[in-house]
C-alpha positions as CSV (number, residue, x, y, z in Angstrom):
1,M,181.8,176.7,243.2
2,A,180.7,173.0,243.4
3,A,182.7,170.8,245.7
4,V,184.9,168.0,244.3
5,T,183.6,164.5,245.0
6,P,186.1,161.6,245.3
7,V,185.7,158.8,242.8
8,T,185.3,155.7,245.0
9,E,183.6,152.3,244.8
10,H,180.9,153.7,247.0
11,L,180.2,156.5,244.5
12,L,180.2,154.0,241.5
13,R,177.7,151.7,243.2
14,S,175.4,154.7,243.5
15,R,175.7,155.2,239.8
16,R,175.3,151.6,238.6
17,L,175.9,150.6,235.0
18,P,173.0,149.2,233.0
19,D,172.6,145.5,233.4
20,P,173.5,143.4,230.3
21,D,170.2,141.4,230.5
22,C,169.8,140.8,226.8
23,D,170.3,138.1,224.2
24,S,171.4,140.3,221.3
25,K,174.8,141.8,220.6
26,D,172.9,144.8,219.2
27,D,171.2,145.3,222.6
28,R,174.5,145.2,224.3
29,G,175.5,148.3,222.3
30,R,176.6,149.1,218.8
31,L,180.0,150.8,218.8
32,L,181.9,152.7,216.0
33,I,185.5,153.7,216.4
34,V,187.0,156.1,213.8
35,A,190.7,156.3,214.6
36,G,194.3,155.7,213.6
37,C,196.6,156.5,210.8
38,T,199.3,154.5,208.9
39,A,201.9,155.5,211.5
40,L,199.7,154.7,214.6
41,P,197.5,151.7,213.8
42,G,197.9,150.4,217.3
43,A,195.8,153.1,218.8
44,V,192.8,151.6,217.1
45,L,193.4,148.2,218.5
46,L,194.0,149.4,222.1
47,A,190.8,151.4,222.1
48,A,188.9,148.5,220.4
49,H,190.1,145.8,222.7
50,T,189.2,147.8,225.8
51,A,185.8,148.8,224.5
52,M,184.9,145.1,224.0
53,R,186.3,144.2,227.4
54,A,184.0,146.9,228.9
55,G,181.0,144.9,227.6
56,A,180.0,146.5,224.3
57,G,178.2,144.1,222.0
58,K,179.0,145.0,218.4
59,L,182.1,146.7,217.0
60,K,182.9,148.6,213.8
61,L,186.3,150.1,213.1
62,A,186.8,152.8,210.5
63,V,190.4,153.2,209.5
64,C,192.7,154.2,206.6
65,K,192.4,151.7,203.7
66,D,196.0,150.7,203.9
67,I,195.7,149.3,207.4
68,A,192.1,147.9,207.2
69,I,193.2,144.3,206.4
70,P,195.9,144.1,209.1
71,I,193.5,145.7,211.6
72,G,190.8,143.1,210.7
73,I,193.2,140.2,211.2
74,A,194.3,141.6,214.5
75,M,190.7,142.3,215.7
76,P,188.6,139.5,214.2
77,E,185.6,140.5,216.4
78,A,185.2,143.7,214.4
79,M,183.7,144.8,211.1
80,V,186.5,146.9,209.5
81,I,185.7,149.7,207.1
82,G,188.6,150.9,204.9
83,L,188.5,154.7,204.3
84,P,190.0,157.0,201.7
85,Q,193.3,158.4,203.0
86,T,195.6,161.3,202.6
87,S,199.2,161.3,201.3
88,A,200.3,161.8,204.9
89,G,198.6,158.5,205.9
90,G,195.6,160.0,207.7
91,I,191.9,159.6,207.0
92,D,190.7,161.9,204.2
93,H,187.8,164.3,205.1
94,S,185.7,162.8,202.3
95,A,185.3,159.7,204.5
96,A,182.5,161.6,206.3
97,D,180.1,160.7,203.4
98,V,181.1,157.0,203.7
99,L,180.5,157.0,207.4
100,T,177.0,158.6,207.5
101,S,175.1,155.3,207.7
102,Q,177.6,153.9,210.2
103,I,177.1,156.8,212.5
104,E,173.3,156.5,212.3
105,G,173.5,152.8,213.2
106,S,175.7,153.3,216.3
107,D,174.9,153.8,219.9
108,A,178.3,155.3,220.7
109,V,181.2,156.6,218.7
110,L,184.8,157.3,219.5
111,L,186.7,159.7,217.3
112,G,190.4,160.6,217.4
113,P,192.8,158.1,218.9
114,G,196.0,157.9,216.8
115,M,194.6,160.3,214.1
116,V,196.8,162.9,212.3
117,E,196.2,166.4,213.6
118,D,195.6,168.2,210.3
119,D,192.9,170.0,208.3
120,D,191.5,166.7,207.0
121,T,191.0,165.4,210.5
122,E,189.4,168.6,211.7
123,R,186.9,168.6,208.8
124,L,186.1,164.9,209.2
125,V,185.5,165.1,212.9
126,A,183.4,168.2,212.6
127,A,181.2,166.5,210.0
128,L,180.8,163.3,212.0
129,V,179.9,165.2,215.2
130,R,177.2,167.0,213.3
131,K,175.9,163.7,212.0
132,A,175.8,162.1,215.5
133,R,172.3,163.0,216.4
134,D,171.3,159.8,218.2
135,C,174.5,158.4,219.6
136,K,176.9,159.2,222.4
137,L,180.4,160.6,221.6
138,V,183.9,160.4,222.9
139,L,186.5,162.8,221.4
140,D,190.1,162.0,222.0
141,A,193.6,163.0,220.7
142,G,193.4,164.0,217.0
143,A,189.7,164.9,217.3
144,F,190.6,167.9,219.5
145,A,191.6,169.7,216.3
146,A,188.0,170.2,215.5
147,L,187.2,171.7,219.0
148,R,190.0,174.2,218.7
149,V,188.5,175.5,215.4
150,E,184.9,175.3,216.5
151,P,184.5,175.4,220.3
152,D,180.7,175.0,220.2
153,L,180.9,171.9,218.0
154,A,180.1,169.3,220.7
155,R,177.0,171.3,221.7
156,T,175.3,170.2,218.5
157,A,175.0,166.6,220.0
158,P,171.9,165.8,222.1
159,N,174.1,164.0,224.7
160,A,177.1,165.7,226.3
161,A,180.3,164.4,224.5
162,V,183.1,163.2,226.6
163,I,186.6,164.6,226.0
164,T,189.8,163.1,227.4
165,P,192.8,165.4,227.2
166,H,196.1,165.2,229.0
167,A,197.9,168.4,230.0
168,G,199.6,169.0,226.7
169,E,196.3,168.5,224.8
170,M,194.4,170.7,227.2
171,A,197.0,173.5,226.8
172,K,196.3,173.5,223.1
173,L,192.6,173.3,223.6
174,L,192.6,176.4,225.9
175,D,195.5,178.1,224.1
176,V,197.6,178.5,227.3
177,E,201.0,177.2,228.4
178,R,201.2,173.6,229.6
179,A,202.6,174.8,232.9
180,E,199.4,176.6,233.6
181,I,197.4,173.4,233.1
182,E,199.7,171.4,235.3
183,A,199.5,174.1,238.1
184,N,195.7,173.8,238.3
185,P,194.2,170.9,236.3
186,L,190.9,171.2,238.0
187,S,190.5,174.8,236.9
188,A,191.4,173.7,233.4
189,A,188.8,171.0,233.4
190,R,186.1,173.3,234.7
191,T,187.0,175.8,231.9
192,A,186.9,173.2,229.2
193,A,183.6,171.7,230.4
194,E,182.0,175.1,230.3
195,Q,183.6,176.3,227.1
196,F,182.9,173.1,225.1
197,G,179.8,171.8,226.8
198,T,181.5,168.5,227.5
199,V,182.1,166.0,230.2
200,T,185.8,166.7,230.6
201,V,188.2,164.0,231.8
202,M,191.4,165.9,232.7
203,K,194.0,163.1,232.8
204,G,197.1,163.2,235.1
205,G,198.5,162.1,238.4
206,Q,195.1,163.1,239.7
207,T,192.3,162.8,237.2
208,F,189.5,165.2,237.3
209,V,186.1,164.7,235.7
210,V,183.9,167.8,235.3
211,A,180.4,167.8,233.8
212,P,178.9,170.8,231.9
213,D,176.7,171.7,234.9
214,G,179.8,172.2,237.0
215,Q,179.7,168.9,239.0
216,A,183.3,167.8,239.6
217,W,185.0,164.6,240.7
218,C,188.6,163.5,241.4
219,Y,190.3,160.1,241.2
220,E,193.5,160.1,243.2
221,A,194.6,156.5,243.3
222,G,196.1,156.0,239.8
223,H,199.6,154.7,239.2
224,V,202.6,156.2,237.4
225,G,202.9,153.1,235.3
226,L,199.8,154.4,233.4
227,A,201.9,157.2,232.0
228,T,202.9,155.1,229.0
229,S,202.3,155.0,225.3
230,G,198.8,153.9,224.5
231,S,197.3,154.2,227.9
232,G,195.1,157.1,226.9
233,D,193.7,155.0,224.0
234,T,192.6,152.3,226.4
235,L,190.8,154.9,228.6
236,A,189.0,156.3,225.6
237,G,188.0,152.8,224.6
238,L,186.7,152.0,228.0
239,I,184.5,155.1,228.1
240,V,183.0,154.5,224.7
241,G,182.4,150.8,225.6
242,L,180.4,151.8,228.7
243,L,178.5,154.4,226.7
244,A,177.6,151.8,224.1
245,R,176.2,149.6,227.0
246,G,173.9,152.5,227.9
247,A,175.7,154.5,230.6
248,D,175.2,158.2,230.6
249,P,178.3,160.3,229.8
250,A,179.3,161.3,233.3
251,T,178.7,157.8,234.7
252,A,180.8,156.2,231.9
253,A,183.6,158.7,232.5
254,L,183.6,158.1,236.3
255,W,183.6,154.3,236.0
256,S,186.3,154.3,233.3
257,V,188.6,156.6,235.3
258,Y,188.3,154.3,238.3
259,V,188.7,151.0,236.4
260,H,191.6,152.3,234.4
261,G,193.4,153.5,237.5
262,E,192.7,150.2,239.3
263,A,194.0,148.3,236.3
264,G,197.2,150.2,236.5
265,R,197.6,149.5,240.2
266,R,197.0,145.8,239.7
267,L,199.5,145.6,236.8
268,A,202.1,147.5,238.8
269,R,201.8,144.9,241.7
270,R,202.2,142.1,239.2
271,Y,205.2,143.6,237.3
272,G,206.9,145.3,240.3
273,G,206.1,148.9,239.4
274,I,206.4,150.5,236.0
275,G,207.1,148.6,232.8
276,F,203.7,147.1,232.1
277,L,202.2,147.8,228.6
278,A,199.0,149.5,227.6
279,R,198.0,146.3,225.7
280,E,197.8,144.6,229.1
281,I,195.2,147.0,230.5
282,P,192.1,145.6,228.7
283,A,192.3,142.1,230.2
284,E,192.0,143.6,233.7
285,V,188.7,145.5,232.9
286,P,186.0,142.8,233.2
287,C,187.1,141.5,236.6
288,I,187.3,145.0,238.0
289,L,183.9,145.9,236.7
290,A,182.4,142.7,238.1
291,E,184.0,143.2,241.6
292,V,182.7,146.8,241.9
293,L,179.3,145.8,240.7
294,T,178.9,142.9,243.3
């Protein structure tokens, strides 16, 4: 079994991010986020803000029609697409047809933060993953419903998708008890990477990243303050922002896990421990990226 490599600044410098040496926002990366529901519109904003702080150039947000205008006001940098919605306040599966051209025009796509876990979400995500022939994918939260129904779904994409489950979500994905995941998160990450063909980010006190070929990494320097509502949305946004910039899936995951953890440590020092908010994480991202890159 492959050894587990620590995620350090030295490692990241050996896997440098693409230089943003371009004049066009399109060249910096075109990003689409399909996320949220009427009960959780904030997940969209957390992911979107972090993706832009990671350096993506052009942002589109696809959300339920009832929250499209408020989202657009809160995120003026984005083009916002209002989608048909269900009576439960989620995105209706028919939105897949509306989003075909948006998928085709994107370099990276994030699916799932804040989405309702139901049949509509499962059908929508499955359809969008199949349409994502030329872009990189991150699947988070509600998007896992599609993987549970169709484990080979992510293998249809030319690039390995990145998935970002916490212990509870991983337990549902692998159909085991949460205690089993918490007892051996690395084993769970290896199983998921092999079963789904994904770069798997197993979030927790230690965060493990496992690639489909079995390579494994561990980040151990996170902070308990990151165990707070919305923190996972910022991590997913960070990953997709780096993918949009041109990083490969494993590199984007490793950089994001490190930067996210370091942001938590810095905020903890500033606020005296726990109690900082997920919305404060994005502002830390550009400086951390710059420091590691120099």
